[in-house]
SELUM-742333 format. One record per residue (C-alpha): x negated, y, z; residue in three letters; chain; residue number from 1. Coordinates in pm, 1 decimal. Each point is the difference from the previous one (the first is absolute). Example, Ala and Ser with C-alpha at 12.3 -4.5 7.8 and 13.67 -1.06 7.14 Angstrom:
% SELUM-742333
xx/yy/zz/residu/chaine/num
-1230.0/-450.0/780.0/ALA/A/1
-137.0/344.0/-66.0/SER/A/2
***
This chain:
% SELUM-742333
xx/yy/zz/residu/chaine/num
-10548.3/-1365.1/1285.8/LEU/A/1
-165.7/282.5/215.7/ALA/A/2
146.8/294.4/-198.7/ASN/A/3
334.9/-165.7/36.8/ALA/A/4
-42.7/-68.9/369.9/LEU/A/5
-106.0/382.0/14.8/LEU/A/6
262.6/127.2/-217.9/GLY/A/7
270.1/-192.8/191.4/TYR/A/8
-104.8/216.1/325.8/HIS/A/9
-16.4/320.4/-174.2/MET/A/10
338.4/-29.7/-143.4/HIS/A/11
155.4/-166.9/330.6/ARG/A/12
-144.9/302.3/211.3/GLU/A/13
72.0/270.1/-255.3/LEU/A/14
362.3/-95.5/5.2/LEU/A/15
54.9/-47.4/398.9/ALA/A/16
-181.2/341.9/74.8/ARG/A/17
137.2/195.1/-311.3/LEU/A/18
344.4/-109.7/6.9/LYS/A/19
-5.0/55.5/-379.8/THR/A/20
178.2/-206.2/-259.1/GLU/A/21
-164.4/-341.9/-88.9/ASP/A/22
-141.7/20.1/-375.0/ARG/A/23
-112.4/-337.0/33.8/GLY/A/24
-395.2/-126.4/42.5/TYR/A/25
-159.2/-17.7/-348.5/LYS/A/26
-273.3/-157.9/-124.8/ARG/A/27
-220.5/74.3/-300.5/ALA/A/28
-346.7/-55.9/-116.5/ARG/A/29
-114.4/364.5/-40.5/PHE/A/30
-382.7/-8.8/-40.4/ALA/A/31
-43.2/227.8/316.1/VAL/A/32
119.7/-296.1/183.2/LEU/A/33
-116.0/-283.2/-226.8/ARG/A/34
-343.4/118.5/-5.8/LEU/A/35
-101.1/77.9/386.1/VAL/A/36
-158.7/-283.5/208.8/GLU/A/37
227.5/60.0/283.6/CYS/A/38
352.5/-3.6/89.7/PRO/A/39
188.4/310.7/-181.0/ALA/A/40
346.3/139.1/-50.6/VAL/A/41
151.7/310.9/-134.1/LEU/A/42
257.1/175.9/215.2/VAL/A/43
260.2/233.0/-132.8/GLU/A/44
147.8/162.0/318.9/ALA/A/45
214.2/244.7/-222.2/GLY/A/46
55.9/158.0/-329.4/TYR/A/47
-90.5/381.7/-29.2/LEU/A/48
232.0/-10.8/-279.8/SER/A/49
300.6/-54.6/223.1/ASN/A/50
92.7/323.8/171.4/ASP/A/51
120.5/-173.1/323.8/ALA/A/52
-320.9/-222.8/17.9/GLU/A/53
-238.9/305.9/-90.0/ALA/A/54
168.5/199.5/319.0/ALA/A/55
-64.8/-320.9/195.4/LEU/A/56
-364.5/-33.4/-94.7/ILE/A/57
-42.7/368.2/43.3/ALA/A/58
53.9/-42.8/349.1/ASP/A/59
-298.0/-67.3/227.7/GLU/A/60
201.6/-216.4/257.7/ALA/A/61
108.7/-223.7/-304.0/TYR/A/62
-351.0/-46.2/-116.2/ARG/A/63
-132.7/-85.5/339.8/ALA/A/64
271.8/-264.9/-11.5/LYS/A/65
-108.6/-139.0/-317.8/ILE/A/66
-358.4/7.8/117.3/ALA/A/67
99.9/-193.4/349.7/GLU/A/68
189.3/-293.9/-207.9/ALA/A/69
-280.6/-29.8/-194.9/LEU/A/70
-238.0/-7.9/279.7/HIS/A/71
239.8/-241.5/171.2/THR/A/72
9.1/-203.6/-336.9/ALA/A/73
-355.4/-59.5/-3.7/ILE/A/74
-47.0/-98.6/372.8/LEU/A/75
276.8/-243.9/-81.2/ALA/A/76
-160.3/-142.3/-300.3/TYR/A/77
-326.8/-25.3/155.7/ALA/A/78
137.3/-190.1/277.7/ALA/A/79
178.0/-247.8/-245.3/ALA/A/80
-301.0/-21.5/-201.9/ALA/A/81
-216.2/-107.8/293.8/ALA/A/82
219.6/-311.5/69.8/LYS/A/83
***
């Protein structure tokens, strides 16, 4: 449940800040997520195999937006989890 809540906030913030196409929120039982003892998510903020996305990721300002979105999402998750 905690992973889903964290994932929800990550997905929402990344879409809001980056204005990118919504590829959906996916859930999987990857070992890297399943075997941790704390809430965990995997974030794909773009694909280097896509030339347009690779150009965005190469831009420092765009990477800063990604970081800001993740930071805001973690704070939102922490506030929701504390209730």
